C-alpha positions as a printed NumPy array, in Angstrom:
array([[  0.   ,   0.   ,   0.   ],
       [  1.246,   3.421,  -0.953],
       [  2.24 ,   5.73 ,   1.936],
       [ -0.221,   8.488,   0.874],
       [ -3.178,   6.045,   0.968],
       [ -2.056,   4.827,   4.383],
       [ -2.076,   8.411,   5.703],
       [ -5.607,   8.946,   4.38 ],
       [ -6.844,   5.762,   6.08 ],
       [ -5.248,   6.801,   9.388],
       [ -6.87 ,  10.273,   9.241],
       [-10.288,   8.792,   8.437],
       [ -9.867,   6.297,  11.273],
       [ -9.08 ,   9.061,  13.775],
       [-12.141,  11.055,  12.64 ],
       [-14.346,   7.973,  13.011],
       [-13.103,   7.371,  16.574],
       [-13.753,  11.036,  17.51 ],
       [-17.282,  10.88 ,  16.066],
       [-18.137,   7.632,  17.888],
       [-16.724,   8.961,  21.175],
       [-18.739,  12.168,  20.887],
       [-21.939,  10.289,  20.062],
       [-21.423,   7.941,  23.014],
       [-20.854,  10.905,  25.347],
       [-24.032,  12.673,  24.237],
       [-26.173,   9.55 ,  24.53 ],
       [-24.749,   8.065,  27.732],
       [-23.645,  11.048,  29.809],
       [-25.988,  13.927,  28.867],
       [-29.744,  14.461,  28.657],
       [-29.667,  16.288,  25.334],
       [-31.012,  13.44 ,  23.192],
       [-33.252,  12.177,  25.943],
       [-34.908,  15.567,  26.024],
       [-35.293,  15.631,  22.242],
       [-36.77 ,  12.152,  22.258],
       [-39.252,  13.206,  24.907],
       [-39.989,  16.46 ,  23.159],
       [-43.699,  15.756,  22.975],
       [-43.918,  15.337,  26.747],
       [-41.232,  17.678,  28.065],
       [-41.513,  21.392,  27.336],
       [-39.226,  24.273,  28.132],
       [-40.589,  27.271,  29.969],
       [-38.438,  30.402,  29.966],
       [-38.224,  32.66 ,  32.996],
       [-37.702,  36.297,  31.977],
       [-35.141,  38.033,  34.228],
       [-35.432,  41.503,  35.683],
       [-33.714,  44.038,  33.468],
       [-30.799,  45.959,  34.987],
       [-31.538,  49.275,  36.701],
       [-30.086,  52.485,  35.217],
       [-28.663,  55.102,  37.635],
       [-27.141,  58.52 ,  37.107],
       [-23.596,  59.252,  38.328],
       [-24.918,  60.307,  41.752],
       [-26.883,  57.099,  42.352],
       [-30.304,  58.401,  41.373],
       [-32.542,  55.761,  39.776],
       [-33.492,  56.796,  36.258],
       [-34.982,  53.553,  34.956],
       [-36.243,  50.613,  37.   ],
       [-38.764,  47.818,  36.526],
       [-42.389,  47.184,  37.298],
       [-44.485,  44.041,  36.883],
       [-46.26 ,  43.764,  33.556],
       [-48.561,  41.047,  32.329],
       [-49.459,  39.348,  29.095],
       [-51.908,  36.676,  28.051],
       [-50.427,  33.871,  25.946],
       [-52.32 ,  31.484,  23.68 ],
       [-51.446,  27.844,  22.862],
       [-53.508,  26.473,  19.967],
       [-52.985,  22.819,  20.958],
       [-54.76 ,  23.402,  24.284],
       [-57.889,  24.864,  22.668],
       [-60.931,  22.779,  23.631],
       [-63.877,  22.089,  21.311],
       [-66.254,  23.447,  23.956],
       [-64.3  ,  26.713,  24.41 ],
       [-66.593,  29.445,  25.744],
       [-65.7  ,  32.258,  23.339],
       [-68.312,  34.71 ,  24.628],
       [-67.335,  34.149,  28.256],
       [-63.645,  34.659,  27.474],
       [-64.337,  37.817,  25.456],
       [-66.363,  39.237,  28.342],
       [-63.523,  38.462,  30.727],
       [-60.967,  40.211,  28.471],
       [-63.386,  43.046,  27.64 ],
       [-63.038,  42.547,  23.875],
       [-65.505,  41.773,  21.1  ],
       [-65.856,  38.376,  19.466],
       [-64.668,  39.826,  16.147],
       [-61.521,  41.171,  17.846],
       [-60.921,  37.735,  19.362],
       [-61.244,  35.957,  15.994],
       [-59.053,  38.551,  14.285],
       [-56.268,  38.169,  16.872],
       [-56.294,  34.353,  16.645],
       [-56.012,  34.618,  12.857],
       [-53.086,  37.041,  13.196],
       [-51.281,  34.656,  15.563],
       [-51.676,  31.735,  13.166],
       [-50.026,  33.758,  10.388],
       [-46.963,  34.804,  12.405],
       [-43.66 ,  33.444,  11.098],
       [-42.73 ,  31.556,  14.275],
       [-46.237,  30.234,  14.975],
       [-46.59 ,  26.697,  16.31 ],
       [-49.628,  24.903,  17.735],
       [-47.487,  23.798,  20.655],
       [-45.794,  27.144,  21.373],
       [-47.404,  29.809,  23.583],
       [-47.921,  32.946,  21.479],
       [-48.672,  36.441,  22.768],
       [-52.413,  37.132,  22.632],
       [-52.612,  40.392,  24.593],
       [-49.955,  42.488,  26.316],
       [-49.499,  45.51 ,  28.577],
       [-52.307,  44.515,  30.941],
       [-52.694,  46.501,  34.148],
       [-52.231,  44.925,  37.566],
       [-55.9  ,  45.562,  38.373],
       [-57.138,  43.851,  35.226],
       [-54.726,  40.988,  35.792],
       [-56.089,  40.404,  39.304],
       [-59.591,  40.087,  37.884],
       [-58.505,  37.72 ,  35.098],
       [-56.38 ,  35.564,  37.394],
       [-59.409,  34.298,  39.295],
       [-61.117,  32.855,  36.206],
       [-58.35 ,  32.15 ,  33.671],
       [-58.182,  28.487,  34.754],
       [-61.444,  27.905,  32.854],
       [-59.603,  28.594,  29.613],
       [-56.526,  26.31 ,  29.552],
       [-55.436,  27.532,  26.1  ],
       [-54.711,  30.902,  27.671],
       [-52.266,  31.638,  30.46 ],
       [-50.806,  34.597,  32.307],
       [-47.213,  35.549,  31.566],
       [-45.324,  37.927,  33.844],
       [-42.872,  40.016,  31.867],
       [-41.072,  42.889,  33.655],
       [-41.671,  46.279,  32.089],
       [-39.555,  49.39 ,  32.326],
       [-40.519,  52.033,  34.871],
       [-39.12 ,  55.504,  34.326],
       [-38.441,  57.562,  37.434],
       [-37.824,  60.75 ,  35.436],
       [-39.829,  62.712,  32.895],
       [-37.069,  63.857,  30.529],
       [-34.228,  62.434,  28.425],
       [-36.159,  59.866,  26.418],
       [-33.605,  59.874,  23.593],
       [-30.703,  59.413,  25.994],
       [-32.265,  56.543,  27.95 ],
       [-33.996,  54.89 ,  25.008],
       [-36.763,  52.301,  25.135],
       [-37.4  ,  48.58 ,  24.863],
       [-39.851,  46.892,  22.541],
       [-40.765,  43.486,  21.199],
       [-38.144,  41.83 ,  19.002],
       [-38.65 ,  41.743,  15.258],
       [-37.38 ,  39.247,  12.717],
       [-34.027,  41.015,  12.314],
       [-33.452,  41.033,  16.081],
       [-34.073,  37.294,  16.255],
       [-31.756,  36.618,  13.315],
       [-28.919,  38.562,  14.964],
       [-29.136,  36.531,  18.186],
       [-31.377,  33.52 ,  17.615],
       [-29.789,  31.648,  20.524],
       [-31.302,  34.116,  22.995],
       [-34.333,  35.904,  21.549],
       [-37.689,  34.308,  20.91 ],
       [-40.92 ,  35.857,  19.568],
       [-42.461,  38.043,  22.27 ],
       [-39.123,  38.88 ,  23.922],
       [-38.133,  42.504,  24.466],
       [-34.925,  44.205,  23.387],
       [-33.39 ,  47.669,  23.73 ],
       [-34.317,  49.641,  20.636],
       [-32.59 ,  52.974,  21.213],
       [-30.4  ,  54.959,  23.595],
       [-28.625,  53.305,  26.51 ],
       [-31.174,  50.491,  26.421],
       [-29.842,  49.521,  22.988],
       [-26.121,  50.154,  23.378],
       [-25.911,  48.193,  26.663],
       [-28.571,  45.582,  25.845],
       [-26.396,  42.542,  26.598],
       [-25.534,  43.872,  30.051],
       [-29.057,  45.004,  30.903],
       [-31.046,  41.997,  29.661],
       [-29.609,  39.336,  31.993],
       [-29.944,  35.617,  31.282],
       [-33.206,  33.734,  30.954],
       [-34.045,  30.915,  33.307],
       [-35.101,  27.489,  32.019],
       [-37.644,  25.082,  33.451],
       [-38.247,  21.648,  31.979],
       [-41.895,  20.776,  32.566],
       [-43.459,  17.37 ,  31.982],
       [-46.74 ,  17.442,  30.068],
       [-49.397,  14.753,  29.734],
       [-50.994,  13.754,  26.44 ],
       [-53.287,  16.789,  26.674],
       [-50.309,  19.105,  27.293],
       [-51.244,  19.672,  30.912],
       [-48.349,  20.199,  33.329],
       [-47.655,  17.219,  35.574],
       [-44.473,  18.412,  37.294],
       [-40.797,  19.224,  36.761],
       [-38.615,  16.935,  34.707],
       [-36.069,  15.101,  36.892],
       [-37.234,  17.112,  39.911],
       [-35.861,  20.295,  38.362],
       [-32.236,  19.111,  38.304],
       [-31.832,  20.368,  34.73 ],
       [-33.53 ,  23.696,  35.383],
       [-31.508,  26.89 ,  35.137],
       [-32.071,  29.908,  37.36 ],
       [-32.551,  33.243,  35.635],
       [-29.849,  35.872,  36.138],
       [-30.984,  39.466,  36.529],
       [-29.478,  42.064,  34.237],
       [-26.508,  44.104,  35.408],
       [-27.214,  47.528,  36.868],
       [-25.622,  50.415,  34.986],
       [-24.457,  53.755,  36.346],
       [-24.305,  56.491,  33.742],
       [-21.758,  59.277,  33.599],
       [-24.72 ,  61.666,  33.343],
       [-25.467,  64.123,  36.15 ],
       [-29.258,  64.102,  35.989],
       [-29.651,  67.458,  37.749],
       [-27.605,  69.022,  34.937],
       [-29.363,  66.923,  32.313],
       [-32.817,  68.008,  33.503],
       [-31.841,  71.691,  33.527],
       [-30.444,  71.366,  29.999],
       [-33.611,  69.665,  28.76 ],
       [-35.745,  72.363,  30.375],
       [-33.74 ,  75.082,  28.627],
       [-34.253,  73.273,  25.298],
       [-38.068,  73.3  ,  25.545],
       [-39.597,  74.761,  22.357],
       [-36.159,  74.724,  20.73 ],
       [-34.18 ,  72.449,  18.455],
       [-30.547,  71.57 ,  18.956],
       [-28.408,  70.044,  21.657],
       [-26.448,  70.722,  24.825],
       [-23.437,  68.524,  25.609],
       [-21.167,  68.661,  28.66 ],
       [-18.011,  66.585,  29.207],
       [-15.456,  66.122,  31.925],
       [-12.306,  66.749,  29.852],
       [-10.18 ,  64.809,  32.344],
       [-12.04 ,  61.53 ,  31.802],
       [-14.199,  61.843,  28.685],
       [-17.295,  61.189,  30.797],
       [-20.448,  62.739,  29.322],
       [-22.168,  64.826,  31.993],
       [-25.012,  66.127,  29.811],
       [-26.397,  64.848,  26.503],
       [-29.57 ,  66.837,  25.934],
       [-31.531,  67.094,  22.715],
       [-34.357,  69.404,  21.783],
       [-37.157,  68.601,  21.469],
       [-37.112,  66.264,  24.432],
       [-39.188,  63.108,  24.986],
       [-40.861,  62.055,  28.215],
       [-39.678,  58.414,  28.505],
       [-42.927,  57.48 ,  30.255],
       [-44.454,  57.482,  26.764],
       [-42.384,  54.329,  26.173],
       [-44.374,  52.242,  28.634],
       [-47.967,  51.352,  29.531],
       [-50.994,  50.356,  27.432],
       [-50.596,  53.346,  25.06 ],
       [-46.946,  52.598,  24.29 ],
       [-47.481,  51.465,  20.688],
       [-49.679,  54.445,  19.879],
       [-47.186,  56.842,  21.484],
       [-44.262,  55.38 ,  19.563],
       [-46.213,  55.611,  16.331],
       [-47.064,  59.268,  16.959],
       [-43.467,  60.145,  17.867],
       [-42.068,  58.435,  14.772],
       [-44.643,  60.037,  12.467],
       [-44.11 ,  63.561,  13.797],
       [-42.171,  64.872,  10.795],
       [-42.368,  68.472,  11.985],
       [-40.66 ,  68.089,  15.39 ],
       [-38.819,  64.798,  14.709],
       [-38.515,  64.21 ,  18.48 ],
       [-36.799,  60.827,  18.101],
       [-33.96 ,  62.416,  16.114],
       [-31.273,  63.059,  18.737],
       [-29.768,  66.343,  17.622],
       [-26.876,  66.137,  20.087],
       [-25.327,  63.17 ,  18.261],
       [-27.241,  62.681,  14.987],
       [-27.458,  66.215,  13.62 ],
       [-24.324,  67.744,  12.091],
       [-24.24 ,  71.533,  11.714],
       [-21.849,  74.222,  10.569],
       [-20.014,  75.138,  13.797],
       [-19.738,  78.818,  12.896],
       [-17.119,  80.923,  14.638],
       [-16.443,  78.246,  17.279],
       [-14.412,  76.526,  14.532],
       [-12.005,  79.463,  14.176],
       [ -9.85 ,  78.112,  17.001],
       [ -9.302,  74.869,  15.085],
       [ -8.44 ,  76.806,  11.925],
       [ -5.728,  78.613,  13.863],
       [ -4.415,  75.39 ,  15.427],
       [ -4.135,  73.727,  12.025],
       [ -2.506,  76.808,  10.504],
       [  0.142,  76.961,  13.227],
       [  0.811,  73.224,  13.063],
       [  1.146,  73.377,   9.27 ],
       [  3.604,  76.255,   9.625],
       [  1.678,  78.792,   7.543],
       [  1.089,  81.171,  10.496],
       [  1.864,  81.735,  14.157],
       [  0.248,  83.682,  16.984],
       [  1.895,  86.906,  15.804],
       [  0.795,  86.609,  12.189],
       [ -1.245,  89.57 ,  10.955],
       [ -3.491,  89.343,   7.911],
       [ -4.715,  92.373,   5.853],
       [ -7.98 ,  92.899,   7.716],
       [ -7.959,  96.668,   8.121],
       [-11.081,  97.051,   5.997],
       [-12.566,  93.587,   6.329],
       [-12.12 ,  90.547,   4.08 ],
       [-11.867,  91.34 ,   0.386],
       [-10.4  ,  88.615,  -1.809],
       [-10.928,  88.307,  -5.566],
       [-14.162,  90.219,  -5.363],
       [-15.52 ,  88.276,  -2.362],
       [-16.354,  90.497,   0.59 ],
       [-17.123,  89.13 ,   4.061],
       [-18.34 ,  91.325,   6.87 ],
       [-16.748,  90.941,  10.266],
       [-15.139,  92.582,  13.249],
       [-11.51 ,  93.398,  13.961],
       [ -8.7  ,  95.023,  12.102],
       [ -5.118,  94.109,  11.232],
       [ -4.515,  92.213,  14.498],
       [ -2.612,  89.066,  15.559],
       [ -4.312,  85.864,  16.693],
       [ -5.481,  86.539,  20.275],
       [ -7.334,  89.811,  19.547],
       [ -8.825,  88.194,  16.439],
       [-10.295,  85.393,  18.559],
       [-11.57 ,  87.952,  21.054],
       [-13.59 ,  89.864,  18.454],
       [-14.244,  86.781,  16.27 ],
       [-12.757,  88.229,  13.093],
       [-14.189,  86.578,   9.978],
       [-11.484,  88.216,   7.922],
       [ -8.553,  86.878,   9.961],
       [ -9.624,  83.226,   9.861],
       [-10.644,  83.341,   6.206],
       [ -7.136,  84.504,   5.307],
       [ -5.713,  81.874,   7.654],
       [ -7.548,  79.166,   5.742],
       [ -6.336,  80.585,   2.425],
       [ -2.794,  80.255,   3.795],
       [ -3.539,  76.617,   4.69 ],
       [ -4.869,  75.81 ,   1.198],
       [ -1.894,  77.536,  -0.432],
       [  0.781,  75.712,   1.578],
       [  1.706,  73.674,  -1.502],
       [  1.301,  76.056,  -4.495],
       [ -0.317,  74.254,  -7.41 ],
       [ -1.449,  71.366,  -5.205],
       [ -4.236,  72.554,  -2.874],
       [ -5.522,  68.992,  -2.425],
       [ -2.302,  67.988,  -0.659],
       [ -2.7  ,  70.912,   1.735],
       [ -6.395,  70.288,   2.386],
       [ -5.724,  66.586,   3.037],
       [ -3.067,  67.559,   5.585],
       [ -5.604,  69.882,   7.236],
       [ -8.222,  67.118,   7.179],
       [ -5.879,  64.724,   8.99 ],
       [ -5.377,  67.312,  11.734],
       [ -9.14 ,  67.836,  12.058],
       [ -9.762,  64.089,  12.256],
       [ -7.287,  63.873,  15.126],
       [ -9.776,  66.018,  17.097],
       [-12.563,  63.52 ,  16.315],
       [-14.079,  65.614,  13.519],
       [-15.502,  63.952,  10.408],
       [-15.157,  60.457,  11.909],
       [-17.162,  58.2  ,  14.174],
       [-15.943,  58.66 ,  17.736],
       [-16.138,  54.897,  18.471],
       [-18.036,  55.505,  21.708],
       [-20.758,  53.584,  23.56 ],
       [-23.738,  55.505,  22.205],
       [-26.383,  53.7  ,  20.179],
       [-26.178,  56.041,  17.208],
       [-24.251,  58.954,  15.741],
       [-22.979,  60.45 ,  12.484],
       [-19.563,  61.283,  11.054],
       [-20.214,  64.906,  10.321],
       [-18.051,  66.164,   7.464],
       [-14.496,  67.351,   6.941],
       [-13.96 ,  67.765,   3.165],
       [-10.801,  66.55 ,   1.442],
       [ -8.996,  67.408,  -1.772],
       [-11.115,  65.095,  -3.914],
       [-14.227,  66.835,  -2.618],
       [-13.094,  70.144,  -4.126],
       [-11.559,  68.577,  -7.224],
       [-14.966,  67.113,  -7.997],
       [-16.784,  70.359,  -7.202],
       [-14.404,  72.537,  -9.265],
       [-13.737,  70.011, -12.006],
       [ -9.956,  70.43 , -11.87 ],
       [ -6.903,  69.337,  -9.903],
       [ -5.59 ,  72.79 ,  -9.099],
       [ -8.759,  74.316,  -7.696],
       [ -7.101,  77.023,  -5.558],
       [ -7.965,  79.813,  -8.007],
       [-11.61 ,  78.769,  -7.63 ],
       [-11.829,  79.023,  -3.82 ],
       [-14.274,  81.931,  -3.769],
       [-16.706,  79.975,  -5.984],
       [-16.26 ,  76.421,  -4.657],
       [-16.916,  77.621,  -1.091],
       [-13.715,  76.298,   0.455],
       [-12.652,  79.725,   1.721],
       [-15.606,  79.751,   4.144],
       [-14.281,  76.73 ,   6.064],
       [-11.873,  78.91 ,   8.012],
       [-14.684,  80.637,   9.875],
       [-16.858,  77.517,  10.228],
       [-19.327,  78.513,   7.518],
       [-18.25 ,  76.287,   4.634],
       [-18.446,  72.542,   4.188],
       [-17.431,  71.592,   7.725],
       [-20.27 ,  69.864,   9.595],
       [-19.984,  68.754,  13.249],
       [-22.337,  67.29 ,  15.825],
       [-22.517,  68.979,  19.247],
       [-20.761,  65.938,  20.767],
       [-17.912,  66.111,  18.245],
       [-17.474,  69.813,  18.892],
       [-17.42 ,  69.184,  22.655],
       [-14.765,  66.523,  22.168],
       [-12.623,  68.951,  20.156],
       [-12.961,  71.629,  22.835],
       [-11.958,  69.06 ,  25.485],
       [ -8.765,  68.487,  23.485],
       [ -8.105,  72.251,  23.602],
       [ -8.705,  72.259,  27.38 ],
       [ -6.145,  69.444,  27.712],
       [ -3.672,  71.087,  25.306],
       [ -3.753,  68.297,  22.787],
       [ -5.336,  65.118,  24.113],
       [ -8.719,  63.604,  24.985],
       [-10.406,  60.43 ,  26.163],
       [-13.207,  59.063,  23.985],
       [-16.54 ,  60.453,  25.249],
       [-18.661,  57.767,  26.876],
       [-21.976,  57.446,  28.686],
       [-21.521,  54.546,  31.166],
       [-19.372,  54.902,  34.29 ],
       [-20.071,  51.66 ,  36.198],
       [-21.406,  48.229,  35.261],
       [-22.713,  46.191,  38.177],
       [-20.936,  48.572,  40.534],
       [-17.526,  48.183,  38.875],
       [-15.716,  50.643,  36.559],
       [-16.646,  50.294,  32.921],
       [-14.051,  47.797,  31.601],
       [-14.292,  48.935,  27.971],
       [-10.666,  49.525,  26.866],
       [-11.759,  52.204,  24.362],
       [-12.207,  54.662,  27.206],
       [ -8.776,  54.142,  28.777],
       [ -6.742,  55.325,  25.79 ],
       [ -5.437,  58.907,  25.785],
       [ -5.8  ,  60.121,  22.199],
       [ -3.343,  62.786,  21.08 ],
       [ -4.099,  65.321,  18.376],
       [ -1.653,  66.174,  15.599],
       [ -1.159,  69.673,  17.015],
       [  1.842,  70.355,  19.256],
       [  1.023,  71.403,  22.828],
       [  2.749,  74.81 ,  22.431],
       [  0.138,  75.983,  19.917],
       [ -2.729,  75.773,  22.419],
       [ -1.523,  78.603,  24.634],
       [ -2.584,  81.486,  22.338],
       [ -5.926,  79.734,  21.706],
       [ -6.633,  79.538,  25.442],
       [ -5.587,  83.187,  25.855],
       [ -7.968,  84.139,  23.08 ],
       [-10.843,  82.218,  24.693],
       [-10.099,  83.958,  27.976],
       [-10.243,  87.324,  26.207],
       [-13.644,  86.392,  24.724],
       [-15.082,  86.245,  28.251],
       [-13.16 ,  89.152,  29.783],
       [-13.581,  91.706,  27.028],
       [-14.958,  90.013,  23.913],
       [-18.165,  88.622,  22.451],
       [-19.071,  86.722,  25.672],
       [-18.227,  89.418,  28.223],
       [-21.899,  89.648,  29.254],
       [-21.715,  86.053,  30.546],
       [-18.736,  86.538,  32.864],
       [-19.276,  84.982,  36.303],
       [-17.94 ,  86.22 ,  39.635],
       [-17.906,  82.666,  41.006],
       [-15.748,  80.803,  38.486],
       [-13.51 ,  81.531,  35.52 ],
       [-14.441,  80.624,  31.961],
       [-12.821,  80.251,  28.555],
       [-15.29 ,  80.53 ,  25.713],
       [-16.006,  81.135,  22.06 ],
       [-19.237,  82.346,  20.511],
       [-20.631,  81.211,  17.186],
       [-23.415,  82.549,  14.989],
       [-23.72 ,  80.227,  12.007],
       [-25.609,  81.555,   9.002],
       [-27.957,  79.017,   7.426],
       [-30.033,  79.406,   4.256],
       [-33.355,  78.273,   5.769],
       [-33.826,  81.262,   8.07 ],
       [-32.421,  82.756,  11.258],
       [-28.839,  81.955,  12.278],
       [-27.92 ,  78.999,  14.446],
       [-26.683,  79.99 ,  17.902],
       [-23.501,  78.141,  19.011],
       [-21.33 ,  78.455,  22.114],
       [-18.393,  76.492,  23.551],
       [-17.062,  76.849,  27.088],
       [-14.266,  75.537,  29.318],
       [-14.367,  76.042,  33.101],
       [-12.623,  76.79 ,  35.333],
       [ -9.829,  78.359,  33.313],
       [ -6.835,  77.12 ,  35.343],
       [ -7.898,  73.497,  35.955],
       [-10.754,  72.622,  33.583],
       [-13.43 ,  70.338,  35.047],
       [-16.186,  70.792,  32.503],
       [-16.575,  71.53 ,  28.796],
       [-19.987,  72.64 ,  27.545],
       [-21.262,  73.028,  23.992],
       [-24.709,  74.444,  23.253],
       [-26.321,  74.697,  19.833],
       [-29.782,  76.122,  19.166],
       [-31.119,  76.041,  15.639],
       [-32.393,  79.288,  14.104],
       [-32.153,  81.174,  17.399],
       [-29.794,  84.051,  16.562],
       [-26.546,  85.206,  18.164],
       [-24.367,  82.682,  19.988],
       [-23.848,  84.943,  22.989],
       [-27.584,  85.664,  23.279],
       [-29.005,  82.135,  23.45 ],
       [-26.513,  79.24 ,  23.385],
       [-24.102,  81.164,  25.633],
       [-26.459,  81.574,  28.606],
       [-27.419,  77.894,  28.385],
       [-23.78 ,  76.76 ,  28.464],
       [-22.75 ,  78.995,  31.366],
       [-25.819,  77.945,  33.405],
       [-24.735,  74.3  ,  33.094],
       [-21.158,  75.12 ,  34.117],
       [-22.366,  77.226,  37.047],
       [-24.624,  74.49 ,  38.394],
       [-21.902,  71.856,  38.075],
       [-19.091,  73.897,  39.651],
       [-20.998,  75.737,  42.389],
       [-23.906,  73.364,  43.013],
       [-26.414,  76.173,  42.547],
       [-27.999,  78.471,  39.957],
       [-26.679,  81.828,  41.044],
       [-27.791,  83.582,  37.852],
       [-31.325,  82.248,  37.701],
       [-32.377,  85.002,  35.293],
       [-30.304,  83.322,  32.568],
       [-32.063,  80.012,  33.196],
       [-35.49 ,  81.666,  33.175],
       [-34.666,  83.477,  29.947],
       [-34.023,  80.163,  28.214],
       [-36.937,  78.276,  29.767],
       [-39.446,  80.919,  28.689],
       [-38.09 ,  81.414,  25.152],
       [-39.649,  79.662,  22.151],
       [-38.4  ,  79.464,  18.58 ],
       [-41.382,  77.41 ,  17.394],
       [-42.834,  80.219,  15.207],
       [-39.578,  80.281,  13.201],
       [-39.594,  76.481,  12.84 ],
       [-43.23 ,  76.487,  11.725],
       [-42.543,  79.28 ,   9.224],
       [-39.733,  77.215,   7.694],
       [-41.904,  74.095,   7.677],
       [-44.693,  75.889,   5.82 ],
       [-42.224,  77.414,   3.347],
       [-40.804,  73.951,   2.62 ],
       [-44.286,  72.463,   2.096],
       [-45.144,  75.305,  -0.262],
       [-42.002,  74.648,  -2.317],
       [-43.092,  71.022,  -2.633],
       [-46.675,  71.943,  -3.464],
       [-47.98 ,  70.114,  -0.389],
       [-49.227,  73.013,   1.68 ],
       [-52.888,  73.634,   2.409],
       [-53.834,  76.798,   4.268],
       [-55.31 ,  75.756,   7.652],
       [-58.098,  77.639,   9.392],
       [-57.478,  79.567,  12.609],
       [-58.793,  76.717,  14.786],
       [-56.382,  74.233,  13.189],
       [-53.441,  76.572,  13.725],
       [-54.404,  77.093,  17.367],
       [-54.785,  73.327,  17.858],
       [-51.274,  72.759,  16.497],
       [-49.871,  75.386,  18.852],
       [-51.591,  73.733,  21.827],
       [-50.273,  70.292,  20.85 ],
       [-46.735,  71.714,  20.512],
       [-46.991,  73.223,  23.993],
       [-48.371,  70.027,  25.557],
       [-45.334,  68.137,  24.299],
       [-43.029,  70.076,  26.601],
       [-45.009,  71.663,  29.473],
       [-44.735,  69.723,  32.751],
       [-46.842,  71.958,  35.049],
       [-50.112,  70.153,  35.794],
       [-52.305,  73.289,  36.154],
       [-51.053,  74.686,  32.846],
       [-51.418,  71.301,  31.131],
       [-54.995,  70.927,  32.379],
       [-55.967,  74.332,  30.98 ],
       [-54.384,  73.486,  27.628],
       [-56.104,  70.097,  27.574],
       [-59.47 ,  71.776,  28.151],
       [-58.797,  74.187,  25.29 ],
       [-57.681,  71.318,  23.064],
       [-60.806,  69.264,  23.78 ],
       [-63.032,  72.286,  23.193],
       [-61.367,  73.058,  19.861],
       [-61.517,  69.442,  18.721],
       [-65.21 ,  69.247,  19.605],
       [-65.895,  72.476,  17.709],
       [-63.991,  71.233,  14.643],
       [-65.847,  67.88 ,  14.691],
       [-69.197,  69.65 ,  14.834],
       [-68.203,  71.895,  11.933],
       [-67.11 ,  68.882,   9.88 ],
       [-70.369,  67.043,  10.631],
       [-72.444,  70.047,   9.516],
       [-70.471,  70.29 ,   6.282],
       [-70.987,  66.584,   5.57 ],
       [-74.72 ,  66.842,   6.255],
       [-74.983,  69.739,   3.842]])
């Protein structure tokens, strides 16, 4: 026999021995095949664990659990003499609803006559107590206890997220755990930390008789598995700050983000409009979710703090200067020809300041200075602007701009930092420098061009300035099951491509902004601040208001970024919001309550509605509403955000009265 054939026979022999040994082990030493053989008489019942509790950084419970109940249906247990009318009366449903639901169950993808399927969910404790006394008469139906989320707060729905029943895609992704009817985190922290929060299901092997009635545990429960509750999670969020931020964002769109620059911990992640997370639970949950998702005007489930990228406006000027100094095309003493404003190849840009060096130009937020600075960046390699812009892009990406931050949030966007190919395509040529006034690249220097950042990205970049060139990845979870978050992503100190020496003039400029510049009206007597205002022009309407802040100046403990869409000047709206957050965090109190009240009582909804109507008109979709319809919309907008019960009750009365009036009018018109 040839040696190669002998080797093949030996290999096949070894494989045969392994297969026989494995088969013998499974049959003789485990219950796996015994259970499969007895599958018609032994059924698995899953015990749903309690989901982990979510705390804020100070130990306050944000999300807990409450008992919730469902009714399951097993087709194989349906008796011929089933009392349909009696059951419908017990469940307070009509016979047609009963028949319709049974038909729906039979058409579900994972339907089986032997498997309990969800018949009705989100039943109250009171209704469950009534049903429990009589349900034994209907063996095809049984009560299932499934813990439901209980929210202890009334804000921050986007941050916390919600749970809902798994869909087909969820089951496909983790078919070893999820079954039809299970719940999974769908957004926010609930989604990003699902595997920690969900726990592990328990298993009970139950013996069934020929009629599928339970007759006891299999092997006295020796094979059963206890459920394991989900791990509790402590967020980095300070809920007192978070609540104040959400309150200041009422009737506004945008985001407020606060970080601890020393750790990367997110202290505030507020989005406007806000969502009351209590809408994510209870018998009206499905209807509430539907209404939130279909609200195309407010888009409340669009988290503007991490999903919406905006032009950063003048807050970006600091990063223009950092890149320019690092690329060697300027230094802090460089003076550009700004005596009469920016005037380059026929392009004029209004702005403050004269022929000054860097620090005074930051103080007055000179559009001219930073536009010329960006021209110097693009012209670093004459004849090859793409090489220069790619070098600039790499520096910007080192601050976390134009890239995913690789954090622990459930969603987010890259934003945009354009590269050389971007402008080559726009201009249609390789050497596009002569075209900078038409291709829009010149506006990048003052944060008005093609640069797009989320509030979180901007906060991360400002944290790098506070640290003179480094940052930790922003993250939302501090502790898991009482122990520090083990995720290695949040232990790495990321260094920017800008040398530490270049940050000094930037910090001096930010100090000058507060002491004698565009943010001097926000100076506090209780703590020092470094800041930069931003007023970003947008084509849809009023300017976006942007503000970035570092405090205290000597040993930074907090970075705050506020952005309010179509609000106006950065120092007028976003600035007060940012300094209120810093004040509360550093002093423990709101010493300048008038700033807080100014924000809470302000509304930019008329501007948003004007833009919405203008957009519908452009699309030919607008129909002029009557006065009652307009008033009803205004009331509904207000109800979304107002927490005061007396005020809400008055608005609800007005809403009901208007709706009744409009129904009567419609009925009269139909009768005519």
